[in-house]
C-alpha positions as CSV (number, residue, x, y, z in Angstrom):
1,M,103.7,105.5,139.5
2,T,101.9,108.6,137.9
3,N,100.6,107.6,134.2
4,P,103.3,109.3,131.8
5,F,100.8,110.1,129.2
6,L,98.9,112.9,131.3
7,A,101.4,115.3,131.2
8,P,104.0,116.1,128.3
9,S,107.1,114.0,128.3
10,T,109.9,116.3,129.7
11,L,113.0,114.2,127.8
12,P,114.7,115.4,124.7
13,Y,112.3,116.6,122.2
14,Q,109.7,115.7,124.2
15,L,110.4,111.8,123.1
16,P,107.7,109.5,124.5
17,P,109.3,108.3,128.0
18,F,108.6,104.5,126.8
19,A,111.0,103.1,130.3
20,D,107.8,104.5,132.1
21,I,105.2,103.2,130.1
22,R,103.2,100.0,131.0
23,D,100.5,98.3,129.6
24,E,98.0,99.8,132.6
25,H,99.2,103.0,131.2
26,Y,97.4,102.9,128.3
27,E,93.6,102.5,128.8
28,E,93.4,104.9,131.5
29,A,95.4,107.8,129.3
30,F,93.1,106.7,126.2
31,E,89.8,107.2,128.7
32,A,91.2,110.6,130.3
33,G,92.2,112.2,127.0
34,M,88.6,111.4,124.9
35,A,86.8,112.8,128.1
36,E,89.7,115.7,128.3
37,Q,89.2,116.7,124.8
38,L,85.3,116.6,124.7
39,A,86.0,119.1,127.5
40,E,88.1,121.1,125.4
41,I,85.5,121.2,122.7
42,G,82.7,121.9,125.1
43,A,84.6,124.9,126.1
44,I,84.7,126.5,122.7
45,T,81.2,125.3,121.5
46,R,79.5,127.3,124.7
47,K,81.1,130.2,123.7
48,R,78.4,133.1,122.6
49,D,80.5,135.3,121.2
50,V,80.5,135.4,117.0
51,P,82.9,132.8,116.0
52,M,86.0,133.8,114.6
53,F,89.2,132.1,113.7
54,H,90.9,133.1,116.7
55,N,88.4,132.7,119.2
56,T,87.6,129.1,117.7
57,F,90.6,127.3,115.6
58,P,93.8,127.7,118.2
59,A,91.5,126.6,121.0
60,L,90.4,123.2,118.8
61,E,93.8,122.8,117.7
62,S,95.2,122.8,121.3
63,S,92.5,120.3,122.2
64,G,93.2,116.7,122.9
65,Q,97.3,116.8,123.9
66,T,97.0,113.6,126.3
67,L,94.9,111.4,123.6
68,R,97.5,112.5,121.0
69,R,100.0,111.2,122.9
70,V,98.8,107.9,124.0
71,E,97.5,107.4,120.5
72,A,101.2,108.1,118.9
73,V,102.6,105.7,121.2
74,F,100.1,102.9,121.3
75,F,99.5,102.7,117.5
76,N,103.3,102.3,117.0
77,K,103.3,99.7,119.2
78,S,100.5,97.7,118.0
79,S,101.9,97.3,114.6
80,A,105.8,97.4,115.3
81,D,105.6,95.3,118.6
82,S,102.5,93.9,119.7
83,T,101.7,91.6,122.1
84,D,98.1,90.0,123.3
85,F,97.4,92.7,125.1
86,T,97.6,95.4,122.9
87,N,96.1,93.6,120.3
88,E,93.1,92.6,122.9
89,L,93.4,96.6,123.8
90,E,93.2,97.8,119.9
91,E,89.6,96.0,119.1
92,R,88.3,97.3,122.2
93,I,89.5,101.0,122.1
94,A,88.8,101.4,118.3
95,P,85.2,101.7,118.4
96,K,85.5,103.8,121.1
97,L,88.0,106.3,119.4
98,A,85.6,106.0,116.4
99,A,82.9,107.3,118.6
100,H,85.0,109.7,119.9
101,A,85.9,111.3,116.9
102,D,82.5,111.5,115.7
103,A,81.5,113.3,118.9
104,I,83.6,116.0,117.7
105,L,83.5,115.7,113.8
106,L,79.6,115.8,113.9
107,D,79.3,118.2,116.6
108,A,76.6,120.9,115.4
109,M,77.5,123.5,117.2
110,L,81.3,123.0,116.0
111,Y,80.8,122.8,112.9
112,A,78.6,126.0,113.0
113,R,81.6,127.6,114.3
114,V,83.6,126.2,111.6
115,R,81.3,126.8,108.9
116,T,80.7,130.5,110.2
117,V,84.8,131.4,109.7
118,H,84.8,129.6,106.2
119,E,82.1,131.7,105.1
120,Q,84.2,134.8,106.6
121,I,86.8,133.7,104.3
122,A,85.0,132.6,101.5
123,T,83.0,136.6,101.2
124,G,86.1,138.6,102.1
125,D,84.6,139.4,105.6
126,P,86.8,142.0,107.4
127,A,86.9,139.4,110.5
128,A,88.8,137.6,108.1
129,A,91.1,139.9,106.5
130,E,94.3,139.7,108.6
131,L,94.2,135.7,108.9
132,T,97.7,134.3,107.3
133,D,97.2,131.8,104.7
134,E,97.7,129.1,106.7
135,E,95.1,130.2,109.0
136,R,92.6,130.2,105.9
137,Y,93.8,126.5,104.6
138,L,93.3,125.4,108.3
139,V,90.0,126.5,108.1
140,H,89.3,125.1,104.4
141,R,90.8,122.1,105.6
142,W,88.6,121.5,109.5
143,Y,85.3,122.5,107.3
144,T,85.9,119.8,104.4
145,E,86.4,117.0,107.0
146,M,83.7,118.5,108.9
147,T,81.1,118.1,106.0
148,L,82.8,114.7,104.4
149,A,82.5,113.2,107.6
150,G,78.7,114.3,108.1
151,A,78.3,117.2,110.4
152,A,75.5,118.4,107.7
153,L,73.7,115.5,108.4
154,D,70.4,115.3,110.4
155,E,70.6,113.6,114.3
156,E,69.2,110.5,113.1
157,Q,71.5,110.2,110.0
158,K,74.0,110.8,112.4
159,E,73.3,107.9,114.6
160,R,73.1,105.7,112.3
161,L,76.7,107.1,111.1
162,R,78.3,106.7,114.1
163,D,77.0,102.8,114.4
164,L,78.3,102.4,110.9
165,N,81.9,104.0,111.9
166,Q,82.4,102.0,115.2
167,R,81.8,98.7,113.3
168,L,84.1,99.9,110.9
169,A,86.5,100.5,113.5
170,T,86.6,96.7,114.6
171,L,86.5,95.6,111.3
172,T,89.9,96.7,110.1
173,T,91.3,96.1,113.3
174,R,90.4,92.6,113.2
175,F,91.5,92.0,109.9
176,E,94.9,93.2,110.6
177,K,95.2,91.3,113.5
178,N,93.8,88.6,111.6
179,L,96.5,89.0,109.0
180,L,99.2,89.0,111.5
181,A,98.6,86.0,113.1
182,D,98.0,84.2,109.8
183,T,101.1,85.3,108.2
184,N,103.3,84.2,111.2
185,D,101.2,80.5,111.1
186,L,102.0,79.9,107.7
187,A,105.9,80.7,107.6
188,V,107.2,78.0,105.8
189,P,109.4,75.6,107.2
190,V,112.6,74.2,105.8
191,A,114.4,71.0,107.1
192,T,117.8,71.3,105.5
193,A,120.0,73.9,104.0
194,E,120.3,72.1,101.0
195,E,116.6,73.2,100.2
196,L,117.4,77.3,100.7
197,A,120.2,76.6,97.9
198,G,120.9,79.8,96.6
199,L,120.6,82.0,99.5
200,G,123.6,83.8,100.9
201,G,125.1,83.4,104.4
202,G,122.9,86.4,105.9
203,E,119.7,84.8,104.5
204,L,120.6,81.2,105.9
205,S,121.2,83.0,109.6
206,A,118.2,85.0,109.7
207,A,116.0,81.8,108.6
208,R,117.8,79.5,111.0
209,E,117.4,82.3,113.8
210,A,113.6,82.6,113.0
211,A,112.9,78.9,113.5
212,A,115.0,79.0,116.9
213,S,113.0,81.7,117.9
214,R,110.1,79.8,117.6
215,D,111.7,76.3,119.1
216,L,111.8,74.6,115.8
217,P,114.6,72.3,114.5
218,G,116.0,73.8,111.0
219,Y,115.1,76.7,109.1
220,L,112.0,79.1,108.8
221,V,111.2,81.0,106.2
222,T,108.5,84.2,107.8
223,L,106.5,85.8,105.1
224,V,106.1,89.6,104.3
225,L,103.4,91.7,103.0
226,P,103.1,91.8,99.3
227,T,102.4,88.4,97.2
228,G,105.7,87.8,96.2
229,H,108.9,87.0,98.4
230,P,112.5,88.4,97.9
231,W,114.1,85.0,98.6
232,L,112.1,83.5,95.4
233,A,114.6,85.6,93.1
234,D,117.7,83.2,94.5
235,L,115.9,79.7,95.6
236,E,116.7,76.9,93.5
237,D,114.3,74.3,94.3
238,A,111.3,75.0,92.7
239,E,109.2,72.9,95.5
240,V,110.3,75.2,97.9
241,R,109.5,78.6,96.1
242,E,105.6,76.9,95.4
243,R,105.7,76.7,98.9
244,I,106.4,80.1,99.7
245,M,104.2,81.1,97.1
246,A,101.0,79.0,98.2
247,A,101.6,80.2,101.8
248,S,101.6,83.7,100.9
249,R,98.4,83.7,98.8
250,A,96.6,81.5,101.6
251,R,96.9,84.3,104.4
252,G,93.3,85.0,105.3
253,S,91.7,83.1,102.9
254,R,91.5,79.5,104.9
255,D,89.0,78.3,107.0
256,N,90.2,78.9,110.3
257,E,89.5,81.7,113.4
258,H,91.8,84.2,110.9
259,D,90.1,84.1,107.8
260,N,89.4,88.0,106.4
261,R,86.7,86.8,103.7
262,A,83.8,87.9,106.0
263,V,85.4,90.8,107.9
264,L,86.5,92.4,104.2
265,L,83.0,91.7,102.7
266,E,81.4,93.7,105.8
267,I,83.8,96.6,105.8
268,V,82.7,96.9,101.7
269,R,79.1,97.0,102.5
270,L,79.6,99.1,105.7
271,R,81.5,101.8,103.4
272,A,79.0,101.4,100.8
273,E,76.4,102.2,103.0
274,R,78.2,104.8,105.0
275,A,78.9,106.6,101.5
276,E,75.2,106.6,100.5
277,L,74.0,108.0,103.8
278,L,76.9,110.7,103.5
279,G,75.2,111.6,99.7
280,F,78.0,109.8,97.7
281,P,77.2,107.0,95.1
282,T,80.3,104.9,96.4
283,H,83.1,104.7,98.8
284,A,85.6,105.7,96.2
285,A,84.0,108.7,95.3
286,V,83.7,109.9,98.9
287,V,87.8,109.4,99.2
288,T,88.4,110.9,96.3
289,A,86.7,114.0,97.4
290,D,88.9,115.3,98.8
291,E,92.4,114.0,97.2
292,T,93.9,115.9,94.5
293,A,92.2,113.2,91.9
294,G,89.0,114.5,93.0
295,T,86.7,112.0,91.3
296,P,87.2,107.8,90.9
297,E,86.6,108.7,87.5
298,A,90.1,110.3,87.3
299,V,91.2,107.8,89.2
300,A,90.1,105.2,86.2
301,G,91.5,107.5,83.6
302,M,94.8,106.8,84.2
303,L,94.5,103.0,86.0
304,D,92.7,101.8,82.8
305,K,95.1,103.8,80.0
306,L,98.2,102.0,81.9
307,A,97.1,98.6,82.2
308,P,96.6,97.1,78.9
309,I,100.2,98.1,78.2
310,A,101.2,97.0,81.4
311,A,99.9,93.3,80.5
312,K,100.9,93.4,77.4
313,N,104.9,94.4,78.2
314,A,104.4,91.6,80.6
315,R,103.4,89.0,78.7
316,A,106.5,89.6,76.4
317,E,108.8,89.6,79.7
318,Q,106.9,85.8,80.0
319,A,107.9,84.7,76.9
320,A,111.5,85.6,77.6
321,L,111.2,83.7,81.0
322,E,109.5,80.5,79.7
323,E,112.2,80.3,76.6
324,L,114.7,80.3,79.4
325,A,112.9,77.9,81.4
326,G,112.0,75.9,78.9
327,R,108.8,75.1,80.3
328,P,105.7,77.4,81.4
329,V,107.0,80.1,84.5
330,T,104.2,79.9,87.4
331,A,104.2,83.2,89.7
332,A,106.6,81.2,92.1
333,D,109.0,80.9,89.1
334,W,108.9,84.8,87.8
335,A,111.4,86.2,89.9
336,Y,113.7,83.4,89.8
337,Y,114.0,83.3,86.0
338,T,113.7,86.9,85.9
339,E,116.9,87.4,87.7
340,R,118.2,84.6,85.5
341,V,117.2,86.4,82.3
342,R,118.5,89.8,83.6
343,A,122.0,87.9,84.2
344,Q,121.7,86.7,80.4
345,Q,121.0,90.0,78.8
346,F,122.3,92.9,80.9
347,D,124.9,90.5,83.2
348,V,123.6,91.8,86.2
349,D,122.4,89.5,89.5
350,T,121.2,91.7,92.0
351,A,121.3,89.0,94.2
352,A,125.1,89.1,94.2
353,L,125.2,92.6,95.3
354,R,124.1,91.9,98.9
355,P,127.7,92.3,99.7
356,W,127.8,95.5,99.1
357,F,124.6,96.7,100.7
358,E,126.3,95.9,104.4
359,A,122.8,97.9,106.7
360,E,125.4,100.0,108.4
361,R,127.0,101.7,105.5
362,V,123.4,102.2,103.7
363,L,122.3,103.9,106.6
364,K,125.2,106.1,107.5
365,L,126.7,107.0,104.0
366,G,123.9,106.3,101.9
367,V,121.0,107.2,103.6
368,F,122.2,109.5,106.1
369,G,124.7,110.9,103.5
370,A,122.1,111.8,100.8
371,A,120.5,113.7,103.5
372,H,123.1,115.7,104.5
373,A,124.3,116.6,100.9
374,L,121.3,118.1,99.8
375,Y,119.9,119.5,103.3
376,G,123.1,119.7,105.3
377,I,121.5,117.9,108.1
378,T,123.8,115.8,110.7
379,F,122.7,112.6,112.4
380,T,124.1,112.2,116.1
381,E,123.1,108.6,117.7
382,R,121.8,108.8,121.1
383,T,122.5,105.7,123.0
384,D,121.2,107.4,126.4
385,L,117.5,108.0,125.0
386,V,115.4,104.8,125.3
387,A,113.3,103.6,122.8
388,Y,109.9,101.0,122.5
389,H,112.5,98.1,122.0
390,P,116.0,97.3,122.3
391,D,116.0,96.9,118.5
392,V,115.7,100.4,117.8
393,R,117.8,103.5,117.4
394,I,117.6,107.0,118.0
395,F,119.5,109.5,116.5
396,E,119.4,113.6,117.0
397,V,119.1,115.2,113.9
398,H,120.4,118.8,113.5
399,D,120.5,121.7,110.4
400,D,124.3,122.9,109.4
401,D,124.4,125.7,111.5
402,G,123.4,123.0,114.2
403,S,120.0,124.2,114.9
404,P,117.8,120.8,116.3
405,V,115.2,119.6,113.4
406,G,114.1,116.6,115.6
407,L,114.8,112.9,116.5
408,Y,114.8,110.1,114.1
409,L,113.9,106.3,115.5
410,L,115.2,103.2,113.5
411,D,113.5,100.1,113.8
412,L,114.9,98.0,111.3
413,Y,114.3,94.2,111.9
414,T,111.5,92.1,111.1
415,R,110.1,90.0,114.3
416,D,106.8,88.1,114.7
417,S,105.2,90.6,116.7
418,K,105.8,93.4,113.7
419,R,103.3,93.9,111.0
420,G,104.6,93.4,107.5
421,G,105.5,96.2,104.9
422,A,107.7,99.5,105.8
423,W,106.2,102.7,107.0
424,M,107.0,105.8,108.8
425,N,105.2,107.2,111.6
426,S,105.4,110.7,113.6
427,L,105.9,109.9,117.4
428,V,105.8,113.7,118.0
429,L,103.7,115.9,115.3
430,Q,106.0,119.2,114.7
431,N,104.1,122.8,115.7
432,T,104.9,126.2,117.0
433,L,101.2,126.7,118.5
434,L,102.0,124.0,121.1
435,G,106.2,124.4,120.7
436,Q,106.2,120.8,119.6
437,P,109.1,119.1,117.8
438,A,109.3,116.5,115.1
439,V,110.1,113.2,116.5
440,V,109.5,110.4,113.9
441,V,110.2,106.5,113.4
442,N,110.8,104.2,110.2
443,N,110.0,100.7,110.3
444,L,111.0,98.1,108.2
445,N,111.0,94.4,108.1
446,V,114.9,93.2,107.0
447,P,115.4,89.3,108.6
448,K,118.2,89.7,111.4
449,P,121.1,87.4,111.0
450,A,122.9,86.1,114.1
451,A,124.9,87.9,116.5
452,G,128.0,88.7,115.4
453,E,126.7,88.3,111.6
454,P,126.7,91.3,108.9
455,T,123.2,92.5,108.0
456,L,123.4,92.4,104.1
457,L,120.1,94.1,102.6
458,T,119.0,93.2,99.1
459,F,118.6,95.7,96.2
460,D,114.7,95.9,96.9
461,E,115.1,96.9,100.5
462,V,118.1,99.3,99.9
463,S,115.1,100.9,97.6
464,T,112.8,100.5,100.6
465,F,115.0,102.1,103.4
466,F,115.6,105.0,100.9
467,H,112.1,105.3,100.1
468,E,110.8,105.1,104.0
469,F,113.5,107.6,104.8
470,G,111.9,109.9,102.6
471,H,108.8,109.9,104.9
472,A,111.1,110.6,107.7
473,L,112.1,114.0,106.0
474,H,108.9,115.2,105.1
475,G,108.1,114.7,108.9
476,L,111.2,116.0,109.6
477,F,110.9,119.3,107.7
478,A,107.7,120.4,107.8
479,R,107.4,123.6,109.6
480,V,103.7,124.8,110.4
481,T,101.9,126.4,113.4
482,Y,98.9,124.3,113.5
483,P,99.2,120.3,114.4
484,K,96.7,119.3,111.7
485,L,99.0,120.6,109.0
486,G,102.3,119.2,110.4
487,G,104.3,116.3,109.3
488,T,102.9,114.2,106.4
489,N,99.6,115.1,106.9
490,V,98.7,115.9,103.5
491,F,96.5,113.9,100.5
492,R,97.2,110.5,100.5
493,D,97.7,110.4,96.9
494,F,100.2,113.2,97.6
495,V,101.9,111.5,100.6
496,E,104.2,108.6,98.7
497,F,105.7,111.9,96.5
498,P,108.2,113.3,98.6
499,S,109.1,109.6,99.3
500,Q,109.2,108.1,95.9
501,V,111.9,111.7,95.0
502,N,114.1,110.2,97.9
503,E,114.6,106.9,95.9
504,M,117.0,108.5,93.4
505,W,119.5,108.9,95.4
506,M,119.9,105.4,95.5
507,L,122.1,104.8,92.9
508,W,123.4,108.3,92.3
509,P,126.8,108.2,91.7
510,E,128.1,110.4,94.5
511,I,126.1,108.5,97.1
512,L,126.1,105.3,95.7
513,E,130.2,105.5,95.9
514,K,130.2,105.9,99.3
515,Y,128.1,103.2,100.7
516,A,128.2,100.3,98.2
517,V,131.7,98.7,99.7
518,H,132.0,95.3,99.9
519,Y,131.9,94.4,103.8
520,E,134.8,92.0,103.7
521,T,137.1,93.4,100.9
522,G,136.5,97.3,101.2
523,E,136.0,97.2,97.3
524,P,133.6,99.4,95.7
525,I,131.0,98.6,93.7
526,D,132.1,98.1,89.8
527,P,130.9,101.4,87.9
528,E,130.1,99.2,85.2
529,V,127.8,96.8,87.3
530,V,125.8,100.2,88.2
531,A,125.7,101.2,84.4
532,R,124.1,97.9,83.8
533,I,121.6,98.3,86.0
534,R,120.7,101.3,85.0
535,A,120.3,99.4,81.1
536,S,118.2,97.3,82.5
537,E,115.4,99.7,84.7
538,T,112.9,99.1,82.4
539,F,113.3,95.4,82.5
540,N,110.3,93.3,84.3
541,E,108.5,96.9,84.8
542,G,105.8,94.9,82.7
543,F,105.6,92.5,85.9
544,A,106.4,95.4,88.9
545,T,103.2,97.6,87.0
546,S,100.8,94.9,86.4
547,E,101.3,93.4,89.5
548,Y,100.7,97.2,90.7
549,L,98.0,98.4,88.7
550,A,96.0,94.6,89.8
551,A,95.9,95.8,93.3
552,A,94.9,99.5,93.0
553,L,92.0,98.8,90.6
554,L,91.1,95.5,92.6
555,D,91.2,98.6,95.4
556,Q,88.9,100.6,92.9
557,A,86.5,97.6,92.3
558,W,85.5,96.7,96.1
559,H,85.2,100.5,96.8
560,T,83.0,101.6,93.4
561,L,80.2,99.2,94.4
562,S,77.2,101.0,95.5
563,A,75.4,99.7,98.9
564,E,73.3,97.7,96.6
565,E,75.9,96.3,94.4
566,A,78.4,95.4,97.7
567,A,74.9,93.4,99.3
568,A,75.3,90.9,96.3
569,V,78.7,90.0,96.7
570,T,79.5,86.6,98.6
571,D,82.4,85.0,97.1
572,V,85.9,87.1,97.4
573,A,88.0,85.0,95.1
574,A,85.0,84.9,92.3
575,F,84.8,89.1,93.0
576,E,88.6,89.5,92.6
577,A,89.1,87.1,89.7
578,A,86.5,88.7,87.9
579,A,87.7,92.2,89.0
580,L,91.3,91.4,87.5
581,A,89.5,90.0,84.3
582,R,87.9,93.0,83.2
583,V,90.9,94.7,83.1
584,G,92.8,92.0,81.3
585,L,95.3,91.7,84.5
586,D,94.3,88.4,85.5
587,N,97.7,86.6,84.0
588,P,98.2,84.0,86.2
589,A,102.0,84.0,86.7
590,V,101.4,87.8,87.2
591,P,99.4,87.8,90.8
592,T,98.3,90.6,92.0
593,R,100.4,92.6,94.5
594,Y,98.0,92.2,97.0
595,S,95.3,90.0,97.3
596,S,91.8,90.7,98.9
597,T,92.3,88.5,101.9
598,Y,95.8,90.2,102.9
599,F,95.1,93.8,101.2
600,A,96.3,95.7,104.4
601,H,96.4,98.7,102.8
602,T,92.6,98.9,102.0
603,F,91.5,96.8,104.4
604,S,93.3,98.0,107.7
605,G,95.9,100.5,106.5
606,G,94.1,103.8,105.6
607,Y,94.7,103.4,101.9
608,D,91.2,102.4,101.3
609,A,90.3,103.3,97.8
610,G,93.4,104.9,98.1
611,Y,96.1,102.3,96.8
612,Y,96.4,104.1,93.4
613,S,98.2,106.6,95.2
614,Y,101.6,105.3,94.3
615,I,101.4,105.6,90.9
616,W,99.6,109.1,91.0
617,S,101.9,110.6,93.1
618,E,104.8,109.0,90.9
619,V,104.1,111.2,88.1
620,L,104.9,113.8,90.6
621,D,108.2,112.0,91.5
622,A,109.2,111.5,88.0
623,D,108.7,114.8,86.8
624,T,111.1,115.9,89.8
625,V,113.4,113.4,88.9
626,E,114.1,115.3,85.7
627,W,114.2,118.4,87.3
628,F,117.1,117.4,89.8
629,K,118.8,116.0,86.5
630,E,118.3,119.4,84.5
631,N,119.6,121.9,87.5
632,G,122.8,119.9,88.5
633,G,121.5,117.1,90.5
634,L,122.5,116.8,94.4
635,T,123.4,119.8,95.3
636,R,122.6,122.0,98.6
637,E,120.8,124.5,96.7
638,N,118.5,122.1,95.0
639,G,117.6,120.1,98.1
640,Q,117.2,123.6,99.7
641,R,114.6,124.5,97.0
642,F,113.2,120.9,97.5
643,R,112.8,121.4,101.7
644,D,111.8,124.7,101.7
645,L,108.8,124.5,99.0
646,L,107.7,121.3,99.8
647,L,108.9,118.9,102.2
648,G,108.9,122.0,104.9
649,V,105.0,123.4,104.0
650,G,103.9,120.3,105.4
651,G,100.2,120.0,105.0
652,A,99.9,124.0,105.3
653,K,98.7,124.5,101.3
654,D,97.1,122.8,98.7
655,P,100.1,120.5,97.9
656,L,99.5,121.0,93.8
657,Q,100.0,124.6,94.6
658,A,103.3,123.6,96.2
659,Y,104.2,121.5,93.4
660,R,103.3,124.5,90.9
661,E,105.5,127.2,92.8
662,F,108.5,124.4,93.2
663,R,108.4,123.5,89.3
664,G,107.2,126.3,87.8
665,R,103.8,124.3,86.2
666,D,101.8,121.1,86.9
667,A,103.4,117.7,86.3
668,V,103.7,116.0,83.2
669,I,103.1,112.2,83.0
670,E,106.0,111.4,80.1
671,P,108.5,110.8,82.6
672,L,106.6,108.4,84.7
673,L,105.5,106.9,81.3
674,A,109.0,106.3,80.0
675,R,110.6,105.1,83.8
676,R,108.2,102.1,83.2
677,G,108.3,101.5,79.3
678,L,104.6,102.3,78.9
679,T,105.3,104.8,76.0
680,G,104.2,102.3,73.8
């Protein structure tokens, strides 16, 4: 059989031909794709004509199509449906891909061409006079990225840089695989349903199915990516809560083959060494140089300002919980007693709302419904198309005039082969240069009940669903000429902005009344309950903000070390404890959202020195929510403006410039402070 990656897909929207893909195709396609792209780059650099945009950048952007096809499919599979084969291949291929990227980004002849065109634009050379704004920005991005990657270094420095990049690629891959394996190993077995008292039927069914899938008796509580577990809010048995919390916090830090401590220490040391090689004092300085924040000092200026207020609020919340509990509250207790206090103070029990959040209605009348109301798009399920796993569903998306937008894939359920968390990937990145449409996938980790039983979502799972679909809309709507600028290819500390904005529609009255209907009785959710939820929105924000800021500041602590300082760190737990104590976020009852040994965002997920991005983007998000409220809320006109000026831009212009064009000014922080109860 011909390798399906070696030619563009003939399926609708160039959907990858998953039914034809076999394990043996991946490595062959990786090797062929890398060789193909290096030949294409060589054809550009061998030219002896004067470098100009049109004899350099279209060919550069067109290069590597085979590699892009196989990378998109393989890395989605390795995250969403890994196997022993994918794990082994990823460890072998990661350093090769790092070396391949360096072969392009560190190519002196290619850099000379890129730099020449960049100078033409900067000096107003007539050679650049006819370039579009997108083309100018594309040149800027290539020049900036190649410079920060080390293209201006001498050959000896580049050789050391290549070694560092390949080793880091191996280590970050190992970190992710260790975490997945240890997360599976540490799932908590429970013998009887009585020990899981407080859970609903759907959760019990999911725990029973999880145990059965491993041929275990009784029930199994599988772990999620963050420190906390959503079931801790409902479980009445304090001992079971403690077992789940202990298992969660132990991941990657036990003396076994999945121990991530030595792995992350080497990652930190090599990142710090690489930063100094590139002429920066720290890894965080390298990362933020190409983000909207600009410097680690700017990041610290925000995080350090918010941390004391958040910690103070958390201590006040803790006092209220302990008054109800009649004893000191532990990290394992926090969510449980939070829901009791929430019920007492606001008459809100979010766990009791699950029957109103049946997954199919949330999807079609909530997530899709809000998108239709705002943007006019419609969704048609394509059961004739095959995805990469039987649980994955495929939807065709059209504009209100019937024109195609792209394909949306939904992978809702958790499984042992899927990493924790929730995310969006682009399987095909829209661009007109190559005539490619948009194909995106959302991955979530909702426990799957037994066949025939409804999937009832928690309040937080519904919020996550809307959030991740915001990323999907960004990927679907972006309309650009060049692949590098497509979809969600924007600054890391901007990329969360569209997804956070999309969360607002979860409780928007016109949307909520359509999807929040009791799955058995058809009874709509009580407007009074929604009003009480709204009234309680800043409740527990001290905890939520503290656990997030603790993780963001921990990420910064690891990555603001110099090479000398990084080499001196030998005890992960001690470093983490000291880093959190320095900022006053060392309350044992409020653990960091991710401890270092299972902090996938920063040690394997591309958010290294960038986990601050969520709250940085939330400034824009909260300000945008105010704009929607000031301008009539959920209307097609408002949705179209947001789509045209922000989502549709993709990465084709500076994101803060795009925001100014949308808002008419820079964002202000006051709406964020009010939302998180940080105005004190």
